[in-house]
C-alpha positions in Angstrom: 7.3 38.1 1.7 10.2 36.3 1.2 11.7 36.1 -2.1 12.9 32.5 -1.2 10.6 30.0 -2.2 11.6 27.4 0.5 13.5 28.1 3.9 15.4 25.3 6.2 12.7 25.7 9.0 10.3 25.0 6.5 12.2 21.4 5.6 12.5 21.2 9.5 9.0 21.2 10.5 7.3 18.1 8.3 10.4 16.5 9.5 9.7 16.7 12.7 6.0 15.7 12.3 6.3 12.7 10.4 9.2 11.2 13.1 6.4 12.2 15.9 3.6 10.6 13.8 5.2 7.3 12.1 8.8 6.7 13.8 6.8 3.6 16.3 6.4 1.4 12.6 10.0 1.7 12.5 9.4 -1.6 14.5 7.0 -3.1 12.3 8.6 -6.1 11.0 7.9 -5.9 6.9 5.2 -8.2 6.0 2.2 -9.3 3.1 3.7 -8.4 -0.3 7.0 -6.9 0.9 8.5 -10.3 1.3 7.5 -11.5 -2.3 9.2 -8.3 -3.7 12.7 -8.5 -1.7 13.0 -12.3 -2.7 12.4 -11.4 -6.2 15.1 -8.8 -5.6 17.6 -10.8 -4.1 17.7 -13.1 -6.8 17.7 -10.9 -9.5 21.6 -9.9 -10.2 23.6 -7.9 -7.8 22.5 -4.6 -5.9 23.9 -2.3 -8.5 21.9 -3.6 -11.8 19.1 -2.1 -13.3 18.4 -5.1 -15.4 15.7 -7.2 -13.8 15.8 -9.9 -15.6 12.5 -11.1 -18.2 11.0 -13.4 -15.5 11.4 -11.6 -12.2 7.9 -8.9 -12.7 6.1 -11.7 -13.7 3.6 -13.2 -11.3 5.6 -11.2 -9.1 3.6 -12.3 -6.0 2.9 -15.9 -6.9 5.3 -18.1 -4.6 3.1 -21.7 -4.3 2.9 -22.7 -8.5 -0.4 -24.4 -7.6 -1.5 -26.7 -10.1 -5.0 -28.5 -11.1 -8.6 -26.5 -9.7 -7.0 -23.5 -9.2 -7.7 -19.5 -10.3 -4.4 -17.8 -9.5 -4.9 -13.8 -8.6 -2.8 -11.7 -11.4 0.3 -10.0 -10.4 1.9 -9.0 -13.4 3.0 -5.7 -12.6 5.4 -3.5 -14.4 7.7 -1.7 -11.9 11.2 -2.5 -11.9 11.4 0.9 -9.1 10.1 -1.7 -6.8 13.1 -4.4 -7.4 15.6 -1.6 -7.2 14.1 -0.1 -4.0 14.4 -3.5 -2.8 18.0 -4.0 -4.0 18.9 -0.9 -1.8 17.1 -1.9 0.8 18.7 -5.4 0.8 22.3 -3.8 0.1 22.2 -1.4 2.5 20.6 -3.2 5.6 20.0 -7.3 4.2 17.4 -8.7 7.0 17.2 -5.9 9.0 13.4 -4.7 8.8 14.0 -1.3 10.6 15.8 -0.3 7.8 13.3 -0.9 5.1 10.9 1.3 7.1 13.3 4.1 7.5 13.3 4.1 3.5 10.0 4.0 3.6 9.3 7.0 5.7 12.0 8.7 3.9 10.5 8.4 0.7 7.3 9.3 2.4 8.8 12.5 3.4 10.3 13.7 0.0 6.9 13.3 -1.0 5.2 15.8 1.1 8.0 18.2 0.5 7.6 17.7 -3.1 4.1 18.0 -3.2 4.9 20.9 -0.8 6.6 22.9 -3.6 4.1 22.4 -6.6 1.5 23.8 -4.2 4.1 26.5 -3.8 4.3 27.2 -6.9 -0.1 27.1 -7.4 -0.9 29.0 -4.5 1.3 31.8 -3.7 4.3 31.5 -5.8 7.9 33.2 -3.0 6.1 32.9 0.1 8.1 30.0 2.2 5.4 28.6 4.5 3.4 27.2 2.1 6.0 24.3 1.6 5.7 23.0 5.5 2.0 23.6 6.0 1.0 22.0 2.8 3.4 18.9 4.0 2.2 18.5 7.0 -1.5 18.8 6.1 -0.4 16.5 3.5 1.5 13.7 6.2 -1.3 13.8 8.7 -4.2 13.1 5.9 -5.7 9.5 6.7 -4.9 8.0 3.4 -1.3 9.1 4.0 -1.1 7.6 7.5 -3.1 4.7 6.3 0.2 3.4 3.5 2.2 4.5 5.9 1.1 1.4 8.3 0.9 -0.3 5.7 3.3 -2.7 3.4 6.8 -1.1 2.7 6.3 -2.0 -1.3 4.1 1.3 -1.1 6.6 3.3 -1.1 6.2 2.6 -5.5 3.3 4.7 -4.8 5.2 7.9 -2.8 8.2 7.9 -5.1 5.9 8.1 -8.3 4.1 10.8 -7.2 7.4 12.4 -5.7 8.5 12.1 -9.5 5.1 13.6 -10.9 5.9 16.9 -8.3 9.0 17.4 -9.5 8.5 16.5 -12.8 5.4 19.3 -12.8 8.0 21.9 -11.4 10.6 21.0 -13.9 8.1 21.4 -16.8 7.2 24.8 -14.9 10.5 26.1 -15.0 11.3 25.3 -19.0 7.9 26.8 -20.0 9.1 29.9 -17.8 12.5 29.7 -19.0 12.7 28.3 -22.3 15.8 26.0 -21.3 15.8 22.5 -22.9 17.2 21.2 -20.3 14.7 21.4 -17.7 12.2 19.6 -20.6 15.1 16.7 -20.7 14.5 16.7 -16.9 10.6 16.6 -16.5 10.6 13.8 -19.3 13.1 12.1 -17.5 11.4 12.3 -14.0 8.5 11.1 -15.9 10.0 8.0 -17.6 11.8 7.5 -13.8 8.3 7.9 -12.1 6.6 5.5 -14.6 9.3 2.8 -13.5 8.0 3.4 -9.8 4.1 3.3 -10.6 2.0 4.0 -13.9 0.4 6.6 -11.6 3.1 8.8 -12.6 1.4 9.5 -16.6 -0.5 12.5 -14.0 1.9 14.1 -15.0 0.0 14.8 -18.4 -2.5 16.6 -15.8 -0.1 18.8 -13.7 2.0 20.1 -16.5 -1.2 21.6 -18.1 -2.2 22.6 -14.8 0.0 24.8 -14.2 0.5 26.1 -17.4 -3.6 26.7 -17.0 -2.9 28.4 -13.9 -0.4 30.8 -15.5 -2.6 31.2 -18.3 -0.3 30.4 -20.7 -1.1 29.2 -24.2 -0.9 24.9 -23.8 -0.7 25.6 -27.8 2.5 27.1 -27.0 3.8 24.1 -25.0 3.3 21.2 -28.0 7.2 20.3 -27.5 7.1 19.2 -24.1 3.3 17.1 -25.2 5.3 15.8 -27.8 8.5 14.7 -25.6 6.0 13.3 -23.1 4.1 11.6 -25.7 7.2 9.9 -26.9 8.3 8.9 -23.1 4.9 7.1 -22.8 4.6 5.5 -26.2 8.3 4.2 -25.2 7.1 3.1 -21.3 3.9 0.9 -23.1 6.1 -0.3 -25.7 8.6 -1.8 -23.6 5.4 -3.2 -21.4 4.1 -4.8 -24.0 7.5 -6.4 -24.9 8.2 -7.7 -21.7 5.1 -9.3 -21.0 4.7 -10.7 -24.7 1.5 -8.6 -26.2 -0.4 -7.7 -22.9 -0.1 -4.6 -20.6 0.0 -7.1 -17.0 -2.5 -6.9 -14.9 -4.6 -3.8 -16.7 -6.2 -5.8 -19.1 -9.5 -7.5 -19.1 -11.6 -5.1 -16.4 -15.0 -4.6 -18.2 -16.0 -1.3 -19.8 -19.0 -0.9 -17.2 -17.2 -1.5 -13.6 -14.8 1.4 -14.9 -17.6 3.6 -15.6 -19.4 2.1 -11.8 -16.3 3.5 -10.4 -15.7 6.3 -12.1 -19.6 7.8 -11.1 -18.9 6.6 -7.6 -15.6 8.3 -6.9 -16.3 11.3 -8.7 -19.3 11.0 -5.8 -17.7 10.6 -2.9 -13.9 11.2 -3.5 -13.8 15.0 -1.9 -14.9 13.9 1.7 -12.7 10.6 0.8 -9.5 12.7 0.0 -10.2 16.1 1.8 -11.7 15.1 4.6 -11.1 11.6 4.9 -14.6 11.0 5.9 -15.2 6.7 5.3 -13.6 4.7 7.5 -13.2 7.5 10.0 -14.1 7.8 13.8 -15.6 11.0 13.4 -17.6 10.3 10.1 -19.6 7.3 11.5 -21.0 9.5 14.5 -21.9 12.3 12.8 -22.8 10.9 9.0 -20.9 11.4 5.6 -22.6 14.4 4.1 -23.4 16.3 7.0 -19.4 16.6 7.2 -19.1 17.1 3.8 -22.1 20.3 3.2 -20.2 21.6 6.9 -16.9 21.0 4.0 -18.4 22.8 0.9 -20.3 25.3 3.2 -16.8 26.0 4.9 -15.6 26.4 1.0 -18.8 28.5 -0.3 -17.6 31.3 2.6 -14.5 31.5 1.7 -15.2 32.1 -1.5 -17.7 34.7 -1.0 -14.8 36.6 1.1 -12.8 36.8 -1.6 -11.4 39.5 -3.1 -11.2 38.3 -6.7 -14.3 35.2 -6.8 -14.1 35.1 -10.7 -10.1 34.1 -10.4 -10.5 32.4 -7.3 -13.5 30.2 -8.4 -11.5 29.8 -12.0 -8.6 28.7 -10.1 -9.9 26.0 -7.7 -12.7 24.9 -10.2 -9.5 23.9 -12.5 -7.8 22.3 -9.3 -11.0 20.2 -8.6 -11.4 19.2 -12.1 -7.6 18.0 -11.8 -7.6 16.2 -8.7 -10.4 13.8 -10.1 -8.2 13.4 -13.9 -5.4 12.4 -11.4 -6.8 9.5 -10.2 -5.5 8.0 -13.7 -5.2 4.7 -13.9 -6.8 4.4 -10.6 -10.1 3.9 -12.6 -9.2 0.9 -14.3 -8.9 -1.0 -10.9 -10.5 -1.0 -7.4 -9.7 2.8 -6.4 -7.0 2.5 -3.4 -5.3 4.8 -0.8 -2.1 4.6 -3.2 -4.0 6.3 -6.0 -5.7 9.1 -4.0 -2.2 10.5 -3.4 -2.4 13.1 -6.4 -5.9 14.1 -5.8 -5.3 14.9 -2.5 -2.2 17.1 -2.9 -4.9 19.1 -5.4 -7.9 19.2 -3.2 -5.6 20.3 -0.7 -4.5 23.3 -2.9 -7.8 24.5 -3.9 -8.7 24.7 -0.2 -5.7 27.0 0.1 -6.4 29.0 -2.6 -9.8 29.5 -1.2 -8.2 30.4 2.5 -5.8 32.7 1.0 -7.7 34.4 -1.4 -10.3 35.1 1.4 -7.9 36.4 4.1 -8.9 39.6 5.7 -6.8 42.9 4.9 -5.4 44.4 8.4 -8.1 47.1 8.1 -10.9 44.3 7.9 -13.9 44.6 10.0 -14.4 42.5 13.4 -17.9 40.6 11.0 -15.3 39.9 8.7 -12.6 38.5 10.5 -15.3 36.2 11.9 -16.7 35.0 9.1 -13.6 33.9 7.9 -12.4 32.0 11.3 -15.6 30.5 10.8 -15.1 29.5 7.0 -11.8 28.5 8.1 -12.9 26.2 11.1 -15.6 24.3 8.6 -13.4 23.4 6.0 -9.9 23.2 8.4 -11.2 21.7 11.5 -13.1 19.0 9.8 -9.8 18.1 7.5 -8.2 17.8 10.8 -10.1 16.6 13.1 -10.9 13.6 10.6 -7.0 13.2 10.3 -6.6 13.0 14.5 -9.9 10.7 14.9 -7.8 8.1 12.3 -4.9 8.9 14.6 -6.3 8.2 17.4 -8.1 5.1 15.6 -4.6 3.0 15.4 -2.1 4.6 17.2 -3.6 5.7 20.8 -6.5 4.3 21.2 -7.3 0.5 20.2 -3.5 0.6 19.0 -4.4 -2.0 16.1 -0.7 -1.5 14.7 0.9 -3.1 18.1 -1.4 -6.0 18.0 -0.9 -6.8 14.3 2.8 -6.3 15.1 2.4 -8.9 18.0 0.8 -11.9 15.9 3.8 -10.7 13.4 6.8 -11.4 15.8 4.8 -14.4 17.0 4.8 -16.5 13.7 8.8 -15.3 12.6 9.7 -16.2 16.1 7.9 -19.4 15.9 10.0 -19.8 12.3 13.1 -19.0 13.7 13.3 -21.2 16.4 12.7 -24.5 14.0 15.6 -23.1 12.4 18.4 -24.4 15.0 22.0 -26.0 14.3 22.6 -28.1 11.0 24.0 -27.5 7.6 21.6 -29.3 5.7 18.3 -27.0 5.0 15.1 -27.9 6.7 11.5 -27.8 5.0 8.5 -26.1 7.0 5.2 -26.8 5.7 2.7 -23.9 7.5 -1.0 -25.2 6.9 -2.5 -21.9 8.2 -1.8 -18.5 8.4 -3.9 -15.6 9.4 -4.6 -12.4 7.5 -5.2 -9.0 7.9 -6.3 -6.8 5.0 -5.5 -3.2 7.1 -2.6 -4.0 9.0 -0.2 -7.6 6.7 0.7 -10.3 7.7 1.9 -13.2 5.6 -1.1 -14.1 3.8 0.6 -14.9 0.4 3.5 -14.4 1.3 5.1 -17.0 4.0 7.0 -19.0 1.2 9.7 -16.1 0.7 9.3 -15.1 4.5 10.5 -18.5 5.3 13.6 -17.6 3.4 14.0 -14.6 4.0 14.4 -14.8 8.2 16.3 -18.2 7.7 18.7 -16.5 5.6 17.8 -19.9 3.2 18.4 -22.0 5.5 14.8 -23.3 5.7 12.6 -23.7 2.3 8.5 -22.6 3.4 5.0 -23.7 1.6 2.1 -22.2 2.9 -1.2 -23.8 2.0 -4.0 -21.2 3.2 -5.0 -17.9 4.8 -8.2 -18.0 6.8 -10.0 -15.3 8.7 -13.4 -15.8 10.7 -16.5 -16.0 8.7 -18.1 -14.0 11.1 -17.3 -11.6 14.0 -19.7 -13.0 16.2 -18.6 -16.7 15.4 -14.7 -17.3 16.3 -13.2 -19.6 13.9 -13.5 -23.6 14.4 -10.2 -25.6 13.1 -8.4 -29.0 14.0 -5.8 -30.9 12.9 -4.9 -34.6 12.5 -2.4 -36.9 11.3 -3.5 -39.5 9.2 0.0 -40.8 8.1 3.2 -40.0 8.4 3.4 -37.1 5.3 -0.7 -37.1 5.5 -2.5 -34.6 7.1 -6.4 -33.2 8.1 -7.6 -30.1 8.6 -10.5 -29.5 9.2 -12.3 -25.8 9.0 -15.4 -24.1 10.3 -16.8 -20.6 10.1 -13.9 -19.1 8.9 -13.1 -18.2 5.3 -9.9 -19.7 3.6 -8.0 -19.5 0.2 -4.0 -20.7 -1.0 -1.9 -17.9 -1.5 -2.7 -15.5 -4.0 -5.6 -17.5 -5.6 -9.3 -16.2 -6.0 -10.9 -19.6 -6.4 -10.1 -23.0 -6.2 -11.6 -26.6 -6.7 -11.0 -30.2 -4.9 -7.9 -30.6 -5.8 -4.6 -29.0 -6.4 -1.0 -29.5 -5.9 3.1 -28.4 -6.8 5.7 -30.5 -6.5 6.2 -30.2 -2.6 1.8 -30.7 -1.5 -1.1 -32.7 -2.8 -4.2 -31.4 -1.3 -8.0 -32.8 -2.4 -10.8 -30.1 -0.7 -14.0 -31.8 0.5 -17.0 -29.0 1.3 -19.1 -29.2 4.2 -22.7 -29.8 2.9 -24.6 -28.4 6.2 -23.6 -25.1 8.4 -22.9 -27.7 11.2 -19.8 -29.9 9.3 -16.6 -29.3 8.3 -14.9 -28.8 5.0 -11.7 -31.2 5.1 -8.5 -31.0 3.3 -6.3 -33.7 3.1 -2.9 -32.7 2.8 0.4 -35.3 1.2 3.7 -33.8 1.7 6.1 -35.8 -1.1 8.2 -37.9 0.7 10.7 -37.4 -2.1 10.9 -33.6 -1.2 11.2 -34.9 1.8 14.2 -36.2 1.5 16.1 -33.7 -0.3 15.8 -32.1 3.7 17.0 -32.7 6.9 14.1 -32.0 9.1 10.2 -31.1 7.9 8.1 -29.5 9.9 3.8 -28.8 10.0 2.7 -25.5 11.4 -0.2 -23.3 11.4 -0.8 -20.1 13.3 -4.3 -19.7 14.4 -3.6 -15.4 14.5 -2.6 -15.7 18.0 -0.7 -18.8 18.9 0.8 -21.7 17.2 -1.8 -24.2 17.1 0.1 -27.4 15.5 3.8 -27.3 15.3 5.0 -31.1 14.5 8.0 -32.4 12.7 7.3 -35.0 9.9 7.3 -38.9 11.0 7.7 -38.2 14.1 4.7 -37.0 15.9 1.5 -39.8 17.0 -0.8 -40.9 14.5 -4.3 -39.9 15.1 -6.7 -42.8 14.6 -10.1 -40.7 15.7 -12.2 -38.2 14.0 -12.1 -34.8 15.8 -14.7 -33.8 18.4 -16.0 -30.5 19.1 -13.4 -29.1 21.1 -10.2 -27.2 19.2 -7.7 -30.2 18.7 -3.9 -28.7 19.8 -0.6 -29.6 20.1 2.5 -27.9 21.9 5.4 -27.5 19.5 8.1 -30.5 20.7 10.4 -28.8 23.5 13.5 -28.6 21.8 11.8 -26.3 18.9 8.9 -24.4 20.7 8.7 -21.1 19.5 9.3 -18.4 21.9 7.2 -16.5 23.9 6.1 -12.7 22.7 7.1 -10.2 25.4 
């Protein structure tokens, strides 16, 4: 075995795999929350400034500032690293979406390699192949696949996990050598991780876990806990100060809801992270419990073959316990794949410990080798089969990501075609925008998106995002102009909400739009929303456009004060108007 813990081929292997798996995501447009954050980053000072202003992280995702009968979803998230990420991206790439995706993939690759380095210390220090193998196992994990094809703002999760892994390595170096510089490095990495996401607090799980696995006394390392405690205290004081005495979104969660999350995920997380059973095609066909039993049976076989079963059980048990603790702040909210990155590292490490401890010697019997092969197939075969099934589902079979990008392209090119020429700015009101909870469109971010796409030559506002209420009943949407600056929107068979809200009543407004909603009284009737655009605001712009997109095409695109006025109520057929010839959205290839 080589004494060198890492090798150049070991870094090339995950690099090649990341390119093979995720190079297609380079063609994605940034979407969803990305555009809200990049807009804040652009307007929060020069790119080299770490100061992000007193209000940059307040209501980070709120774009319309609606008043009236509306309940806004909170988005006070203290993650200044997100602003730094997009400041760097905008300084390097401007409005080139591919550049942000490149930065995102680089962040994912750094996470995988740092996770592999930590696993090397846990499983087999000095083995140069543990790092690339672990990195590749994590790159194909469906939770990583999900986030890699999601919004680039999830760089916050990968960056925080990377700093946790690097901090754990620095802590291990300090505990082994006593060099205080390593302790300072570890504390600095904890602080950086907390700047990207509060999940970085899980360093307080990884560090003692390494000490326990190496049979170090936790009391001897009291200096480390004092330093980490001071960093955490400073973080909470800074966060409380920034938000005026609150913790942002981490408040108001009821104790019974937190307890329910813990109970549920303790029961389901092993298959969810290791075998990634929920949501996979293989799990839907075979069943979650059956696949979980296969994984556990394989783990027991490997434990039975272990040459030192008590030591192996202790190590694997500590890693599984640490994995459940590694969800950290995720227990305070609904657990998302971003909360499962750090637990996945420890679950994979536990399975590697079982596998390496059961590896047959050259003199082992053939029967022993066959039993070992069965155990490995049960554990790793299930893991890889689910990973492949998940990749096939989005990347090979239905190619849902390509369909999502087609919708993004249609919306963006339509907006860019309205920009046209002229010195004065234009106003674009988007009455309807489709929603995709998996790949993200612009449901909460149409306003900053329009400014980003047009280099601030257009000001955008968004009224509703929507999705079909049922797969079997398509949405029925109609739009009628009732005055030069007034429109009526008719909804049926769909769910709709204003951006970044959780509930709204009959009347809401901001300085540009006034909305009066009438709920339907029966299933056959329409919900109606009467929208009035402020004439004062319209006079500030060269032109005002009103648009709506149904997820396939623009169903409405008119310039205010120039389209004919409709004097009739909607009939049963959807009312569709073609965009003006001079401003018609470009066709999607």
